[in-house]
DRENGU-241780 format. One record per residue (C-alpha): y, z, x; residue in one letter. Coordinates in steps of 0.2 Angstrom, whole numbers, plus 5000, padded with zeros to 4 digits. Layout:
     py     pz     px   r
      Y      Z      X   a
...
***
This chain:
     py     pz     px   r
   5575   4105   5694   m
   5575   4109   5675   i
   5583   4125   5670   t
   5576   4136   5656   q
   5591   4132   5645   n
   5589   4113   5648   s
   5571   4114   5645   r
   5573   4123   5629   r
   5586   4110   5624   g
   5574   4096   5628   r
   5561   4104   5618   h
   5572   4106   5603   d
   5579   4088   5603   a
   5572   4075   5592   q
   5562   4062   5601   m
   5569   4046   5594   i
   5555   4035   5602   g
   5541   4045   5594   l
   5549   4042   5577   d
   5550   4024   5580   a
   5532   4023   5587   a
   5526   4032   5572   r
   5534   4019   5561   f
   5528   4004   5571   i
   5510   4011   5571   a
   5511   4013   5552   a
   5518   3995   5550   m
   5504   3988   5561   l
   5491   3996   5551   v
   5498   3991   5534   m
   5500   3973   5539   t
   5482   3973   5546   f
   5475   3980   5530   h
   5484   3969   5518   l
   5487   3954   5528   g
   5470   3952   5537   a
   5457   3965   5532   y
   5457   3966   5513   a
   5453   3948   5510   w
   5440   3947   5523   q
   5431   3963   5521   a
   5426   3964   5503   p
   5415   3979   5504   l
   5429   3990   5511   s
   5440   4001   5500   t
   5454   3989   5502   a
   5443   3974   5499   g
   5437   3981   5482   r
   5455   3984   5477   a
   5460   3967   5483   f
   5445   3958   5474   d
   5448   3941   5483   s
   5465   3940   5475   a
   5471   3928   5489   a
   5469   3923   5507   a
   5481   3923   5522   y
   5473   3913   5536   p
   5490   3908   5543   g
   5494   3927   5545   l
   5478   3932   5554   f
   5483   3929   5571   a
   5498   3940   5568   w
   5490   3954   5559   t
   5472   3956   5564   w
   5475   3968   5579   f
   5486   3980   5568   g
   5472   3993   5567   w
   5478   3998   5585   i
   5491   4008   5576   g
   5478   4021   5572   v
   5474   4023   5591   e
   5493   4024   5594   l
   5494   4038   5581   f
   5481   4048   5591   f
   5491   4046   5607   v
   5507   4052   5598   i
   5498   4067   5590   s
   5492   4072   5608   g
   5510   4072   5613   f
   5518   4079   5598   v
   5506   4093   5595   i
   5507   4099   5613   a
   5526   4098   5613   y
   5527   4108   5597   s
   5513   4120   5600   a
   5519   4126   5617   e
   5530   4141   5611   h
   5521   4143   5594   a
   5509   4157   5589   t
   5492   4153   5582   a
   5497   4158   5564   r
   5513   4148   5566   a
   5504   4133   5572   f
   5491   4134   5557   l
   5505   4136   5545   r
   5515   4121   5552   s
   5499   4110   5551   r
   5495   4115   5533   l
   5513   4112   5528   l
   5513   4095   5536   r
   5496   4089   5531   l
   5492   4095   5514   v
   5507   4090   5503   p
   5506   4072   5507   a
   5487   4071   5505   v
   5488   4080   5488   w
   5502   4068   5482   i
   5495   4052   5489   c
   5477   4055   5485   a
   5482   4059   5467   t
   5491   4042   5466   l
   5477   4033   5474   t
   5465   4041   5462   a
   5475   4036   5447   v
   5476   4018   5453   v
   5457   4018   5457   s
   5453   4023   5440   l
   5465   4011   5432   a
   5459   3995   5441   i
   5440   4000   5438   g
   5434   3992   5454   r
   5432   4007   5465   m
   5416   4014   5458   g
   5411   4025   5443   s
   5423   4038   5437   v
   5412   4052   5444   p
   5412   4043   5461   h
   5431   4042   5461   v
   5433   4060   5455   l
   5421   4066   5468   r
   5430   4056   5482   a
   5447   4063   5476   y
   5441   4080   5477   l
   5434   4078   5494   d
   5451   4071   5499   c
   5461   4085   5493   v
   5449   4098   5500   l
   5449   4088   5517   f
   5430   4086   5517   v
   5428   4076   5534   p
   5414   4065   5528   v
   5411   4051   5516   e
   5413   4045   5502   p
   5432   4041   5505   w
   5444   4038   5491   l
   5452   4027   5503   d
   5446   4021   5519   g
   5461   4027   5529   v
   5456   4045   5526   y
   5443   4045   5540   w
   5457   4049   5553   t
   5461   4065   5545   l
   5445   4074   5551   g
   5448   4067   5569   v
   5466   4074   5569   e
   5460   4091   5562   i
   5447   4092   5576   a
   5461   4090   5589   f
   5472   4103   5580   y
   5457   4115   5579   a
   5456   4114   5598   l
   5474   4118   5600   v
   5473   4132   5588   f
   5459   4139   5597   a
   5469   4139   5613   l
   5483   4147   5604   l
   5472   4160   5596   r
   5465   4165   5613   l
   5482   4166   5621   g
   5477   4151   5633   r
   5489   4137   5628   f
   5493   4136   5647   r
   5475   4129   5649   s
   5479   4115   5637   v
   5480   4103   5653   g
   5463   4107   5660   p
   5455   4108   5643   v
   5462   4091   5637   c
   5457   4084   5654   a
   5439   4089   5651   a
   5440   4082   5633   v
   5448   4066   5639   g
   5436   4064   5654   g
   5421   4067   5644   a
   5427   4053   5632   s
   5431   4041   5646   t
   5415   4044   5654   l
   5406   4041   5638   f
   5415   4024   5636   w
   5411   4019   5654   v
   5393   4023   5650   a
   5393   4011   5635   t
   5396   3997   5647   l
   5380   4001   5656   a
   5370   4006   5641   v
   5376   3996   5626   p
   5364   4005   5614   s
   5377   4020   5615   l
   5388   4009   5604   g
   5377   4017   5589   t
   5383   4034   5595   v
   5401   4029   5596   a
   5401   4022   5579   a
   5394   4039   5572   s
   5405   4052   5562   r
   5398   4065   5574   v
   5406   4056   5589   a
   5423   4055   5580   e
   5423   4073   5574   l
   5418   4079   5592   t
   5432   4069   5599   l
   5419   4060   5610   l
   5426   4043   5603   r
   5445   4046   5603   h
   5447   4061   5615   g
   5454   4050   5628   c
   5468   4045   5616   f
   5473   4063   5612   f
   5472   4068   5631   a
   5483   4053   5636   l
   5496   4060   5624   g
   5495   4077   5630   v
   5496   4072   5648   f
   5511   4060   5645   l
   5519   4076   5638   w
   5515   4086   5653   l
   5521   4072   5665   s
   5537   4068   5656   l
   5542   4085   5650   v
   5535   4096   5664   k
   5535   4084   5678   g
   5522   4072   5685   p
   5509   4078   5698   t
   5495   4068   5706   a
   5482   4077   5695   g
   5491   4073   5679   r
   5494   4055   5684   l
   5475   4053   5688   c
   5470   4060   5671   v
   5482   4048   5663   i
   5475   4033   5673   a
   5457   4039   5669   a
   5461   4041   5650   c
   5469   4024   5650   a
   5453   4016   5656   v
   5444   4025   5641   g
   5456   4019   5628   t
   5455   4001   5634   l
   5436   4001   5633   i
   5437   4010   5615   e
   5449   3997   5609   i
   5437   3983   5615   g
   5424   3991   5605   d
   5435   3993   5589   a
   5440   3975   5590   a
   5422   3970   5591   e
   5418   3980   5575   s
   5433   3974   5565   f
   5430   3956   5570   l
   5412   3957   5565   f
   5417   3964   5548   q
   5429   3950   5545   m
   5417   3937   5553   s
   5429   3932   5566   r
   5429   3930   5585   s
   5444   3935   5595   e
   5448   3942   5612   s
   5452   3960   5613   p
   5465   3957   5626   l
   5479   3956   5613   l
   5476   3973   5605   p
   5475   3980   5622   r
   5492   3973   5627   l
   5500   3979   5611   v
   5493   3996   5613   f
   5499   3997   5631   a
   5516   3990   5627   a
   5518   4004   5613   c
   5513   4017   5625   v
   5526   4011   5638   l
   5539   4011   5625   m
   5535   4029   5621   i
   5537   4033   5639   v
   5553   4024   5641   a
   5560   4032   5625   s
   5556   4049   5630   v
   5564   4047   5647   r
   5579   4039   5639   g
   5580   4051   5624   n
   5597   4058   5627   a
   5604   4040   5630   w
   5596   4035   5613   l
   5602   4049   5604   r
   5620   4046   5610   a
   5619   4028   5606   r
   5612   4030   5589   l
   5623   4044   5583   g
   5620   4057   5570   e
   5617   4044   5556   r
   5605   4033   5567   g
   5595   4049   5572   c
   5594   4054   5554   a
   5587   4037   5549   l
   5575   4037   5563   a
   5569   4054   5558   r
   5566   4048   5540   r
   5557   4033   5546   l
   5546   4044   5556   g
   5543   4056   5541   l
   5539   4041   5530   m
   5524   4035   5541   t
   5512   4048   5535   y
   5513   4044   5516   p
   5514   4026   5520   l
   5498   4027   5530   y
   5489   4036   5516   l
   5496   4025   5502   l
   5497   4007   5508   h
   5478   4002   5508   n
   5470   4004   5491   v
   5487   4005   5482   d
   5494   3990   5491   g
   5479   3979   5489   a
   5478   3983   5470   a
   5496   3979   5468   l
   5494   3962   5477   i
   5479   3958   5465   h
   5490   3962   5450   r
   5504   3952   5456   l
   5494   3937   5460   v
   5485   3938   5444   g
   5502   3938   5435   a
   5506   3921   5444   g
   5516   3928   5459   v
   5513   3917   5475   p
   5501   3926   5487   p
   5513   3928   5501   h
   5527   3934   5490   a
   5515   3946   5482   a
   5511   3952   5500   l
   5529   3955   5504   v
   5533   3964   5487   v
   5518   3975   5490   a
   5523   3980   5507   c
   5541   3984   5501   c
   5534   3994   5486   a
   5523   4004   5498   m
   5538   4008   5509   l
   5549   4013   5494   l
   5535   4024   5487   t
   5532   4032   5504   s
   5551   4035   5505   f
   5551   4043   5488   a
   5536   4054   5492   v
   5544   4060   5509   m
   5561   4063   5501   r
   5557   4071   5484   w
   5538   4074   5481   a
   5533   4081   5498   e
   5547   4094   5499   p
   5543   4101   5482   f
   5524   4103   5485   v
   5528   4110   5502   r
   5539   4123   5495   g
   5526   4128   5483   c
   5513   4129   5496   l
   5524   4138   5508   s
   5527   4152   5495   a
   5508   4153   5492   a
   5505   4155   5511   l
   5518   4168   5511   d
   5508   4178   5498   r
   5492   4177   5508   i
   5500   4183   5524   g
   5504   4167   5534   l
   5523   4171   5534   d
   5525   4176   5552   r
   5540   4169   5562   p
   5538   4151   5567   l
   5539   4155   5585   l
   5535   4169   5597   a
   5548   4178   5607   e
   5562   4172   5595   g
   5562   4154   5601   r
   5569   4140   5591   h
   5557   4129   5581   a
   5554   4112   5589   p
   5557   4096   5579   g
   5542   4088   5573   l
***
C-alpha cells in the first residue's frame, strides 16, 4: 500500500522514461520529415522549403514511420497532464500551460517566419505574415506557417477538458470523463472499418479538435497514469485495452494517408509495432523510475531533463527550417546525406539554445505579465509541492 508521503514523493519525482520518450518521439518526427516526407510531398510546408533539393530513397524504410512520434506525444500528454494536474488549481493549471506552450511558439514561429520570408518559397509575404500571426495567437485552423503546428490545437483541446474538470472541482472524475472520450474515439475508429466513408470525417479538423480522432491516445495516457501511479483495476485495464484498439486503427489510417501523399505502399504493421514498443518502454520506465534515477545519478537525470525540455522547440523548428537548411547546403555543394546530418544537428543545437536561453527569458516576461493580470496564485492547492513537468 502506498502511503501519503510515498505517493507525494512519487508525484514530485522526475519521470526519466517520459523525458526519454519525448526525445525519441521528436527524433522520430524529425527523421520522418527530413528523411522521407520533404522530398516526396512537394506541396507540404516541408516540401516547399526543401524544393526537391535531394532524395533519400535508401533511408525511406528507416524513416517513413517516424510520424508515429506525434501519436506518442499525445499519449505522453495524457499521462503528464493528468500527473501534473492532480493537485493543481484551475488557475495554476492555466498558468502552467501558458508558460509552457507560449514562449516556445513565439520564439520558434518567429524564427520560421524569418526563414520563410528569406527563402521566398513559402508563399507571398502577406500569406507568411498572416500564417505567423495565426501561429502566435494559437489560431487552431489553417493556414499553417509550418505544418507541425496542427497538433497544438489538438493538445489545447485536451488541456481545455482538464481545465474544465479543475474549474468545476471534479478532477477526480478525470477517469470516467477520459474513458468516455477514449471510448467514443475508439468506437468511431471501429466504425470506420465497417463504414469506410467515415474516413472523410476522420480527416477533418473538426474531428481533430473534438478529440474524436485522437481521444483514444490521450485517454490511453491518462489510464496508464491511473494504473501505474494509483494502481491497476479491472476497469482501468479494460479502458487501456479498448483505447489500444482505437490507437492501432488510427495508426493504420494515418499510415495510409502519409503513404498516399508520398506515392508509396507499405504495411502499417511497422508503425504499430514501433508505437507499441514505445508505450511499453514508458510503462517499464515508470515502474522502474526509482532504479533509473539511482543508476543515472544527478547528472544523468539533469541530462534527461534537458533532452525532454528540448523536444518542444525541436518539434516546432525542425520541419521548415531543417528542410530549408538542407536545400541551402545541397545548393552549396554539400553531399545530400551530409546535409541531412548537418541539418539535424543544427536543429538539435538550435533547440537547445531556445530551451536553455530564449525560452526562460520569454517565460520570465510572460510570467510577470500574468502576475499583473491576476494569474499569480500559488502553483498548487493545499500547499502541496509542484510536480515536475
